[in-house]
Rosetta silent file (secondary structure, phi, psi, omega in degrees, C-alpha in Angstrom):
SEQUENCE: XXXXXXXXXXXXXXXXXXXXXXXXXXXXXXXXXXXXXXXXXXXXXXXXXXXXXXXXXXXXXXXXXXXXXXXXXXXXXXXXXXXXX
SCORE:     score description
SCORE:     0.000 S_00000001
   1 L     0.000  129.285  177.755   89.366   89.774  106.053 S_00000001
   2 L   -67.391  148.212  176.648   89.432   91.914  109.229 S_00000001
   3 L   -66.751  150.652  176.349   87.963   90.335  112.403 S_00000001
   4 L   -59.410  132.122 -179.319   84.469   91.228  113.318 S_00000001
   5 L   -84.502  135.716  178.899   84.294   94.283  115.484 S_00000001
   6 H   -63.280  -33.397  178.259   82.366   94.047  118.800 S_00000001
   7 H   -66.563  -26.822  175.497   80.834   97.448  118.078 S_00000001
   8 H   -71.525  -37.893  178.006   79.392   96.029  114.831 S_00000001
   9 H   -66.272  -41.637 -179.755   77.868   93.116  116.709 S_00000001
  10 H   -63.058  -40.946  177.119   76.549   95.433  119.346 S_00000001
  11 H   -58.710  -47.519 -178.935   75.007   97.675  116.708 S_00000001
  12 H   -62.904  -46.134 -178.797   73.297   94.647  115.034 S_00000001
  13 H   -59.867  -47.017 -178.872   71.888   93.374  118.404 S_00000001
  14 H   -66.010  -38.594  173.679   70.530   96.839  119.279 S_00000001
  15 H   -54.797  -47.380  178.394   69.079   97.226  115.795 S_00000001
  16 H   -61.552  -47.964 -176.206   67.337   93.919  116.186 S_00000001
  17 H   -68.486  -41.686 -179.983   66.081   94.671  119.708 S_00000001
  18 H   -84.246  -29.815 -174.519   64.890   98.233  118.935 S_00000001
  19 L    74.512   14.362 -174.729   63.736   97.662  115.403 S_00000001
  20 L  -145.978  128.054  177.183   65.039  101.045  114.468 S_00000001
  21 H   -62.906  -43.127 -179.507   68.240  102.313  112.983 S_00000001
  22 H   -61.833  -49.077  179.356   67.643  105.705  114.700 S_00000001
  23 H   -59.271  -49.923  179.693   66.986  104.185  118.105 S_00000001
  24 H   -55.308  -43.065 -179.845   70.038  101.926  117.840 S_00000001
  25 H   -63.113  -42.923  179.480   72.093  104.935  116.834 S_00000001
  26 H   -62.629  -43.590  179.117   70.938  106.990  119.769 S_00000001
  27 H   -62.836  -33.593 -177.312   71.771  104.201  122.221 S_00000001
  28 H   -95.140   -4.211  179.921   75.275  103.870  120.820 S_00000001
  29 L    72.028   28.777 -178.776   75.852  107.684  120.497 S_00000001
  30 L  -125.594  171.227  178.047   76.385  107.358  116.733 S_00000001
  31 L   -79.340  154.425  173.424   74.575  108.489  113.550 S_00000001
  32 H   -63.504  -25.674  177.386   72.167  106.151  111.817 S_00000001
  33 H   -68.529  -33.734 -178.379   74.487  106.199  108.805 S_00000001
  34 H   -71.279  -36.819  175.942   77.306  104.858  111.036 S_00000001
  35 H   -63.662  -44.876  176.013   75.008  102.060  112.237 S_00000001
  36 H   -56.546  -44.559  177.174   74.124  101.260  108.619 S_00000001
  37 H   -62.342  -40.120  177.665   77.786  101.049  107.741 S_00000001
  38 H   -61.462  -44.226  179.741   78.375   98.762  110.724 S_00000001
  39 H   -65.189  -41.992  177.959   75.559   96.420  109.623 S_00000001
  40 H   -60.042  -45.302 -178.809   76.888   96.418  106.015 S_00000001
  41 H   -62.394  -44.414 -178.917   80.425   95.528  107.254 S_00000001
  42 H   -66.026  -36.419  175.400   79.022   92.724  109.450 S_00000001
  43 H   -63.424  -40.150  179.317   76.999   91.324  106.571 S_00000001
  44 H   -65.590  -40.752 -174.504   80.078   91.298  104.337 S_00000001
  45 H   -71.117  -37.497  179.081   82.063   89.516  107.054 S_00000001
  46 H   -86.743  -13.203  171.629   79.510   86.817  107.772 S_00000001
  47 L    80.293   26.845 -177.995   78.729   86.505  104.099 S_00000001
  48 L  -151.360  153.338  173.991   74.929   86.818  104.404 S_00000001
  49 L   -75.322  126.441  178.931   72.201   89.434  104.451 S_00000001
  50 L  -101.110  -29.521 -174.782   71.096   89.908  108.082 S_00000001
  51 E  -132.892  128.886  167.512   68.672   92.752  107.709 S_00000001
  52 E   -81.564  121.630 -177.294   66.053   93.725  105.093 S_00000001
  53 E  -124.960  145.705  173.334   66.075   97.531  105.031 S_00000001
  54 L  -138.204  173.773 -179.844   63.983  100.101  103.388 S_00000001
  55 L   -65.554  -19.839 -174.763   63.677  103.824  103.980 S_00000001
  56 L  -116.843  -12.230 -176.259   60.713  103.213  106.421 S_00000001
  57 L  -155.810  164.270  171.072   61.380   99.786  107.993 S_00000001
  58 E  -142.941  155.242  172.354   63.739   97.016  108.770 S_00000001
  59 E  -155.521  145.828 -178.663   63.349   93.418  109.643 S_00000001
  60 E   -68.123  147.081  170.398   65.743   90.617  110.262 S_00000001
  61 L   -77.432  172.134  174.535   66.176   87.959  107.514 S_00000001
  62 H   -57.807  -40.207 -177.053   65.882   84.354  108.626 S_00000001
  63 H   -67.042  -39.076 -178.525   69.686   84.317  108.715 S_00000001
  64 H   -67.315  -36.577  179.072   69.711   87.510  110.791 S_00000001
  65 H   -66.104  -38.754  178.030   67.262   86.048  113.253 S_00000001
  66 H   -68.123  -45.188  178.823   69.462   82.935  113.624 S_00000001
  67 H   -62.947  -32.162 -177.536   72.634   85.147  113.946 S_00000001
  68 H   -57.008  -40.792 -179.819   71.088   87.307  116.560 S_00000001
  69 H   -62.597  -44.669  179.745   71.215   84.533  119.231 S_00000001
  70 H   -65.252  -42.006  176.706   74.932   83.977  118.550 S_00000001
  71 H   -60.882  -41.961  177.678   75.647   87.678  118.536 S_00000001
  72 H   -64.403  -41.436  176.149   73.860   88.115  121.853 S_00000001
  73 H   -63.471  -38.693  174.013   75.859   85.279  123.316 S_00000001
  74 H   -56.308  -52.350 -175.614   79.118   86.902  122.185 S_00000001
  75 H   -64.090  -41.659  176.932   78.208   90.134  123.926 S_00000001
  76 H   -57.859  -46.118  177.634   77.133   88.246  127.070 S_00000001
  77 H   -62.680  -36.049  174.147   80.427   86.368  127.237 S_00000001
  78 H   -60.661  -45.797  177.995   82.388   89.593  126.851 S_00000001
  79 H   -63.668  -39.705  171.908   80.421   91.072  129.799 S_00000001
  80 H   -60.137  -42.460  179.573   81.106   88.068  131.870 S_00000001
  81 H   -60.930  -46.243 -179.508   84.728   88.311  131.003 S_00000001
  82 H   -61.417  -37.479 -174.282   84.821   91.973  131.950 S_00000001
  83 H   -70.398  -21.556 -175.011   83.129   91.262  135.317 S_00000001
  84 L  -101.048    3.739  175.409   85.890   88.748  136.209 S_00000001
  85 L   -93.559    0.000    0.000   88.863   91.035  135.503 S_00000001
């Protein structure tokens, strides 16, 4: 299994914060299809469904809500690390 990519985690966090695949995609400069693929890959890697998606809405699963806190901590730690280099 390939290691989880930081961009996939960032896409998940932005999707959760914005509540929109399109808004997350715009913030990352990617297509909404690319964001969807990132979320799919992340879900496969963690072995659980993180987001309930339909053509008109998305919402985090209970597992996704729990994972969000960890994902945000990972991004925060990476930012702290960058600031100290």
